[in-house]
N, C-alpha and C positions, 0 to 999 in steps of 0.2 A: 504493500500500500504506500501511496505517496504521502508526503507531509500534508498536502492539500486535503486528501480524503480523511486523514487522521484528525486534523483540527476541525474540519467540517463536521465529521461524525461526532466529535466530542461536544461541539457547540449544540448540535441537534439533540444529543442525549441530555445536556443540561436543560435545554428548553422544555423537552418532554417531561423531565422530572420535576422542575421547579417553576415552569411557566416562562413566558416571554422575558427576555433579558433587556435591560436598558442599553441604549446605543453606546454609552461610555464603557460598559462591561464588554460588549462585543468588540469594540475598538481595542480595549486593553488586551483581550485574549489574542486578537489577530497580531498585535505588535509585540507583546512580551510574554506570551505563553512559554513556560519553562523549556518545553521541548520543540514546539512548532511555531513559535512567534517569529514574525518577520525580522525583527531587530535582534533576535537571539542567535540566528544560525547562518547569516550570510553577510556578504559585502554588497550593499545595494547601490553603490556609487559608480559613476563613470559610464563610459560607452557600453561596457559589457553588463552593467547593472540596470537599474530602473530609472535613475534620475541623476542630474549633475548639479552640484551646489557651486556657489560663487568661488570658494577657494580652489575648486577643481577647474574653473574657467581660466583663472590667471593668478600668477604669483603676486600680482599687484594688490589684490584684495587683502591677503594676509599681511603683506608688508605694511600697508597703510594702517591696518588694525594694530600692528606692533607699534607704529609711531603714535597712534592714538593712545595706546597704553602708556607710552612714555609721558604723554602730556598729563595723564591722570596721576602718575607717580610724582611728577613735579607738583601737581596741584595739592597733593596730600603731604607735601614737605620732604619729598625724596627720602623716605625711611630706609634704614640699612637692610631691611628685608621686607619682601612683599610677596604675597601669593598671587600667581598668575593662573587663573582657573578657566578651563574651557569646558562647557557643557555640551555633550554630544559631539566629540571632535572628529568624527568621520575617520579618515585614514591618517589623520595627524598632519595633513597638508597645510592647513591654515596656521597651526601652531609652529610648524617648521619655518614657514615664511615669515611669521611674526618675529620669531627668535632670531632669524638671520638679520632682519632689520634692526633689532635691538642690540646686536653685537657692536654697533657703532657707538653705543653708550655704555662703556665698561662698568661704571658705578651701578647703573640699573641692572645690567646683565648679571653682575655678581650678586645683586640683591634678590634675584628671582628664585622662588620655589615654584615649580610648575606642577599643576594638578589637573588631571584629566578625568572627568566624570563620564564613564562609559560602561554599559552593561553587556555589550556584545563582545564575546570572546574572540570572534573572528577579526573584528575591527581592532581590538586591543593588540593583537599580534601585528597587525599592519601598522598601528601607531608606534609600536616598539621598534619596528624596522625603520620607519620614516624618521623617528627621533633618536635613533641610536647615537650614542655619544653625548646626548643632552644630560647634564648633571641635575641632581635635585628634582627628579620627576617621579610622581606618584600617581597611581590609578585608584579610582574610587567608584563605588556603585551609586553614591549619593553625595551631594555637596555637604551634607551634614557631617561627614567624617573628615572634611578638610580642616586642619587645625585653625585655631583662632589667629587673627592677625589682619593687618591691612590687606585688602584684596582688590584685584582687577579681574572682573569676570566677563568672559566672552561667550555669547550664546547665539550661534548662527543656525537657523532652521532647527531650533530645539523645541520651541513651544508648540509648533504646528502639529507635532505628533503626540502631544499629551492628550489623553482621552477627553472627549467633550460630552456633555449632556445636551440632549435636544428635547424641546417641547413643541407640540403642535397646538395651534389655537383652534378650539372648537366653539360652538355656540355657548356652551356652558362653562368655558374657561380653558386653561392651558393643561394639556395632558402630556406626560412624559412619553417621548418616542421610544419604541421598543423594537426588538428584532424577534420575529416569530417564524413559524413554519406554515406555508400555505397548503392548500389541498393536494398539490402535486409533490409535496415533500421538499419543496425548495424554501430557502430563507427569504423572508419578506419583511418590510417595515410595517409596524402597527402602532397602536397607541394604548397607553394604560386606560383601564376602564374609568377610574375615578380621576377627576381633575386635581392638579397640584394645589393644595390649600393656600390661599392668600398669595398666590404667585404674582398676580398683577401688581401688588404693592411693591414688590422688589424690582420691577422692570423699569428700564429707562423709558422716558416719555415716547420716544420714537417707536419703541417696540410695543408699548401699551396700545398704540393706535393702529397696529397692524391688522389686516383683514383676517377673517376666518380662513384657515388653511395655511397660514404663515407658520414658519419654523423659526424658533429662536435657539441659539446655541450659547453655551457658556462652559467655561472651565472653572474648577475650584481654584481659589486664590492661593492655595497652599504653596505651590512652587515659587510663585512670585514673591510671596511674603517671606519665604526662607532667604531669597536673594536680597530683598530690600532690608530685612532685619540685619543681615550680615554686614552690609555696607554701612547701615545706620550705626551699628554698635562698634564695628571694628575699623571703620574708615575705608574709603576707596569708592569704586564705582563699577557698575555693570553696564555692558553694551548688549542690547538685544536686537537681532536682525531677523526678520521673518516676513512672510507675505501675509497680508491681512488688511483690515480696515481701521480707520482712525476714530470712528465713532460707533458706539454700540447700536446695532440695528438688527432687524429680522432678516433671515436668509439661510438657506440650506447650503453649506459649503463643504459638507463631508464628501471626500473624493478618494478614489484609489488610483494609483499610478503603477503600471507595470511595463517594463521595457520602453520607457519614455513616452507612453501613451496612457490616456485615461481609461480606466476599467470600472466595472461595476463593483462597488465596495462589498456587496453581498456574495459575489462569486469568488471562489478560490481563496477563502480566508487563510491568512498566513503566508500567501504567495505574492501579495502586492503591498505596497506602502499605502497606508491609510492616513490621511491628514485632514485638517480643517483649518480655515483661515484663523488668524490670531486677531483678537479684539484688543487693539492697543489702548483704547480708552479704559477698558476693564483692567488691563495690566497697570496702567498709570494710577488708577483709583486704588488698587490693592497696595501699591507701593506707598502712596501718600497716606493711606490709612494706618500704616505702621510707622510713619514719621520720616520716610525717606524723601528725597527731592527727585522730581521727574524732569527730564530735559528732552524736549521734542514731543512727538516724533517728527522726523523728516523722511523724505523718500531716500532710498539707497542711492539713487543717482545723484541727488543733491549732496548727500553726506560724503560720497566718494569724491565729488568734484571739489568740495570745500577742503578735503584733505589733500588735494593736489594730484588726483589720479591722472589727469590729462598731461600734466608736466612729467609725471613718472613714465607714462606711456611714450612720450616723445624722447625721453632719455634712453629708454630701452630700444626704441626703433632706430635711433641714431647710430647705435653700435651693432645693429643686426643686419643679416642678409635680407633681401627683398621678401623672401618667403616667411622668415620669422617676423618681419615688420608687419606683414599682412595678418599674421596670426595675432600679434599684439593689438593691432587696430580692430580686428574682429572681436577680441575679448573685451576691449574697452567699450565698444558699442553695445555688446550684450549686457555688460554690467551696469551701464548708466542710461541706456536709451529706454524710451517708453513705448516704442512701437512693438510690432509682432516679434516675439522671441526675446525682447528686451526685459531685463529684470529691474530697470531703474525706478519705475513708479509702482510696480506691483509689490516690491519689497519695501518695508519701512524700517526705520532705525530709531530706537529710543534709548536714552541713558537713564540710569537710576544711580543716585549717589547719596553719600551721607549729607545731611542738611547743611553742613558748613561749606560745601562746594557750590558756589553761585552759578558757574557756567562750566560746561564741558565743550571741548573743542569740536566744532562742526555740528553742534546740537543747540545752537542759540534758540531760546524759547520764542523770541519775537519773530523769528524767520521760519519757524516750523510749519508744517502743513496743517497742524491743528489750529494754529492762529489764523491761517488763511481760510479755513473752512468754517470757522465758528461765526 
């Protein structure tokens, strides 16, 4: 039997024994089931995988995040040691590029303790190979086991795979969206029989006014509050980059991606990446609720341009062959453009810092997209 049928059969057994399962539980099983979860057993990245992230597009991405990290280190008084933490570090490409850029600042490079939060044993091995020779590097299953101390936290495409709850609006209120089995024995979406009590009271105004049939998604604030509490108490900042929306609103964004194409999220559980858009307004609200400061969000394109990616691209192209120059130019376009295939406007960037940091480089509050859309 394949991993696909094993996980699908297990999910169906659970539904038959305990009833329909919430979307968040289905997503959790698909991604992190101990034996058959998508993120437990494979390398999903690159041409041979299912999707490509910004660090895999170009070295410029990680290099600029390294320089951004240096600006945070200076902002917190250049401490003699600092934790550089990456959540969901893929193959280690972004960290390797960031560290290469940071080698030009020996005082900071010597101060670094590198921590990678990764649950995938396949990717951990690839990270070890990519980062071989890097001193003071430790792996963790959770940010909670990273020692106390000032921290710079990087999270690229981390929040989009955290399980979401979904609720569907009916005439009598909002009902949690579930996964059930149809008359043909196939997985299907359904809704809980009883409405969620007093759910309307908790909703943002835009969502409250949504029509019948609308879907609202939310993630628990737990992960964001861990990050925000850490920088609030220990000093430092976090940089979160992901695709999503800047204001909380209704909409079904649950999707599956396999071999660089969209797939049905209810087909082949465990064999495709399942994600949902990130609600940046909700992230910011959770961070502010625990006393951290929020900077941004801005689009990825604007963020990278403010950090100087166009100048960096010209420098690389000046020393390169025509073929390499064309590759650099194409990568630049993909990272900052808003058109078809571009990541520049779809992806957003937000900074979370201790309340004593007034501004973060490239994330000025008054020029962020949130200010422009309010």
